[in-house]
C-alpha positions in Angstrom: 7.1 7.0 20.4 7.8 4.6 23.2 8.2 1.0 22.1 5.0 0.4 20.1 2.5 -2.3 21.0 1.4 -2.8 17.4 2.9 -2.0 14.0 0.4 -1.7 11.1 2.1 -2.3 7.8 0.5 -1.2 4.5 2.1 -2.1 1.1 1.1 -0.2 -2.0 2.1 0.5 -5.6 0.3 3.0 -7.8 -2.9 2.9 -5.8 -3.1 6.4 -4.3 -6.9 6.6 -3.9 -7.2 3.3 -2.1 -4.1 4.1 0.1 -5.8 7.4 1.2 -8.9 5.3 2.2 -6.7 3.1 4.4 -4.8 6.0 6.0 -8.1 7.7 6.9 -9.4 4.5 8.6 -6.2 4.1 10.6 -6.3 7.8 11.7 -9.7 7.0 13.3 -8.5 4.1 15.4 -4.7 4.4 15.8 -3.7 4.2 19.5 -0.9 6.1 21.1 1.4 3.1 21.0 0.5 2.0 17.5 3.1 2.4 14.7 2.1 2.8 11.1 4.6 2.0 8.3 3.9 2.3 4.5 6.0 0.4 2.0 5.7 1.8 -1.4 6.9 -0.1 -4.4 8.3 2.9 -6.3 4.9 4.2 -7.4 4.7 6.4 -10.5 1.3 7.9 -9.7 0.6 10.4 -6.9 1.0 7.8 -4.2 4.0 9.7 -2.8 1.9 12.8 -2.4 -0.7 10.8 -0.5 2.0 9.4 1.8 3.4 12.8 2.4 0.0 14.1 3.3 -0.5 11.2 5.7 1.7 12.6 8.4 1.5 12.4 11.4 -0.6 9.2 11.0 2.3 7.5 9.0 5.3 7.1 11.3 7.7 5.7 8.7 7.8 4.8 5.0 10.1 3.7 2.2 9.6 3.9 -1.5 11.7 1.6 -3.7 11.3 -1.3 -6.1 10.4 -4.7 -4.7 9.8 -8.2 -5.8 6.1 -8.3 -5.2 3.6 -7.8 -2.3 5.2 -10.4 0.0 8.7 -9.0 -0.5 7.3 -5.6 0.5 5.6 -7.1 3.6 9.0 -8.6 4.6 10.5 -5.2 4.3 7.8 -3.8 6.6 8.3 -6.5 9.1 12.0 -5.8 9.2 11.4 -2.1 9.9 8.7 -2.7 12.5 9.2 -2.2 16.2 5.8 -3.3 17.5 5.2 -6.3 19.6 2.5 -7.4 17.1 2.3 -6.9 13.3 -0.9 -6.2 11.3 -0.8 -6.2 7.5 -3.3 -4.0 5.7 -3.3 -3.7 1.9 -4.1 -0.3 0.3 -7.9 0.0 0.3 -8.5 -2.0 3.5 -10.2 -0.2 6.3 -9.3 -0.6 10.0 -12.5 -0.7 12.1 -11.1 -1.1 15.7 -8.2 0.0 17.9 -6.0 -3.1 17.6 -3.8 -1.8 20.3 -6.6 -2.4 22.8 -7.0 -5.9 21.5 -3.3 -6.7 22.1 -3.1 -5.2 25.6 -6.1 -7.2 26.7 -4.1 -10.4 26.1 -1.5 -10.6 28.9 -0.3 -14.1 27.8 0.8 -12.8 24.4 -0.3 -15.5 22.1 1.6 -16.0 18.8 -1.4 -15.1 16.8 -4.4 -13.0 17.6 -7.1 -13.0 15.0 -10.7 -11.8 14.4 -13.2 -11.4 11.6 -13.3 -9.3 8.4 -16.1 -7.9 6.2 -15.7 -8.8 2.6 -17.1 -5.8 0.8 -18.6 -6.1 -2.7 -18.1 -3.4 -5.4 -21.4 -1.8 -4.5 -20.3 -1.3 -0.9 -22.5 -4.1 0.6 -21.1 -6.7 2.9 -20.8 -9.9 0.8 -19.9 -12.1 3.7 -17.9 -12.0 7.0 -14.8 -14.2 7.1 -13.2 -15.6 10.2 -14.1 -18.1 12.9 -12.3 -20.0 15.6 -9.6 -22.3 14.3 -10.2 -25.9 15.3 -7.5 -27.6 13.4 -4.3 -26.6 11.6 -5.3 -29.0 8.8 -8.0 -26.4 7.8 -5.2 -24.5 6.1 -4.8 -27.3 3.6 -8.3 -26.7 2.3 -7.9 -22.9 2.0 -7.2 -19.8 4.0 -9.6 -20.1 7.0 -8.9 -16.6 8.4 -8.5 -13.2 6.8 -4.9 -12.2 6.6 -5.8 -8.6 7.3 -7.5 -9.6 10.5 -4.5 -11.4 12.0 -2.0 -9.9 14.4 1.3 -11.8 14.4 3.7 -11.6 17.4 6.8 -10.1 15.9 9.3 -12.2 17.8 7.7 -15.4 16.4 7.2 -14.0 12.9 8.6 -15.9 9.9 9.4 -14.3 6.5 6.9 -14.6 3.8 8.1 -17.2 1.3 8.7 -15.5 -2.0 8.2 -18.6 -4.0 4.5 -18.0 -3.6 2.8 -15.0 -5.3 -0.7 -15.6 -4.0 -0.8 -17.8 -0.9 2.3 -16.9 1.0 0.2 -15.5 3.9 -1.7 -18.8 4.1 1.6 -20.8 4.1 3.2 -18.5 6.8 0.1 -18.7 9.1 0.0 -22.5 8.7 3.6 -22.8 9.7 3.2 -20.6 12.8 0.1 -22.5 13.9 1.8 -25.9 13.2 4.9 -24.8 15.2 3.3 -23.2 18.2 -0.1 -25.0 18.4 -3.7 -23.9 18.6 -3.2 -23.0 22.2 -1.0 -20.1 21.1 -3.7 -18.6 19.0 -6.5 -16.3 20.2 -9.8 -15.7 18.4 -11.5 -12.4 19.1 -15.1 -12.4 18.0 -15.3 -9.0 16.4 -14.7 -7.5 13.0 -11.3 -6.0 12.6 -11.3 -4.7 9.0 -13.2 -4.2 5.8 -11.5 -5.7 2.8 -12.7 -5.4 -0.8 -13.6 -8.0 -3.4 -11.1 -8.0 -6.3 -7.9 -7.6 -4.3 -4.5 -8.6 -5.6 -4.9 -12.4 -5.1 -8.1 -12.3 -7.3 -6.0 -10.9 -10.2 -4.0 -14.1 -10.5 -5.1 -17.0 -12.7 -6.7 -20.0 -11.1 -3.9 -22.2 -12.7 -1.3 -20.3 -10.7 -3.2 -20.8 -7.4 -3.4 -24.5 -8.1 0.4 -24.6 -8.8 1.1 -22.8 -5.6 -1.2 -25.1 -3.6 0.6 -28.1 -5.1 3.9 -26.7 -4.0 2.6 -26.0 -0.6 1.2 -29.6 -0.2 4.5 -31.1 -1.3 6.6 -28.8 0.9 4.7 -29.9 4.1 4.6 -33.6 3.2 0.9 -33.6 2.3 1.1 -34.5 -1.4 -2.1 -36.6 -1.2 -4.0 -33.3 -1.0 -3.2 -32.7 -4.6 -5.4 -35.8 -5.4 -8.1 -34.7 -3.0 -8.3 -31.2 -4.6 -8.5 -32.7 -8.1 -11.3 -35.1 -7.1 -13.2 -32.3 -5.4 -12.8 -30.0 -8.5 -14.0 -32.9 -10.7 -17.1 -33.5 -8.6 -17.9 -29.8 -8.3 -17.6 -28.9 -12.0 -18.8 -32.2 -13.6 -21.5 -33.3 -11.2 -22.6 -30.8 -8.6 -22.9 -27.7 -10.8 -24.6 -29.5 -13.7 -27.1 -30.9 -11.3 -27.8 -27.5 -9.7 -28.3 -26.0 -13.1 -30.9 -28.7 -13.9 -32.8 -27.8 -10.8 -32.2 -24.0 -11.5 -30.2 -23.5 -8.4 -27.3 -21.7 -10.2 -27.3 -19.6 -13.3 -26.2 -21.0 -16.7 
């Protein structure tokens, strides 16, 4: 392959069926200059067989132990040759030719991002995530874009911070937007991917998420957001939800 325009990186461990789903979706939309790398965390199921059967869609893969999903993503970024990187988890489904999206941006912004369908267990679209960023401060409230619908320019890419097990993608994207400015981001108003409710971040306890957010706020000099989050949570669970229950707007 000539120097690829996009590298799609999928990390997986013991999730053969969902990996097969992702491979099939990429096969439908992979451009001639799109590279596909799979990083397997030394799976013990039949993931290796699925990877082997994925040729020639899969251009390269490695299978070895890692220190979590973000460590695996860092490995993928190191192997990548594409001008832009797209990270899809096993189970995510690519819906467009991202190579065409990239080649339509001659100014090569640091981040190109779009929208994503959040798919419920029954297969319905629960909601569509993603809209134009108006402020970098939006990352302090939560992840405003879907990580799987973001193309990162490789030469500007930072490593995922392994101190975070849940929100490292949010932290990384915040730092890139803070460093390069909103003018170096490009919103594409179309749906890039399907991603499914109940992914890896949803498997971690809420307490861990709050601990990671507090670390994030402190590391960027925004410790006052810890207080803001605590006040918002108190209002939500002690005032808002009880009132909604009284007026039968939420279930008991």
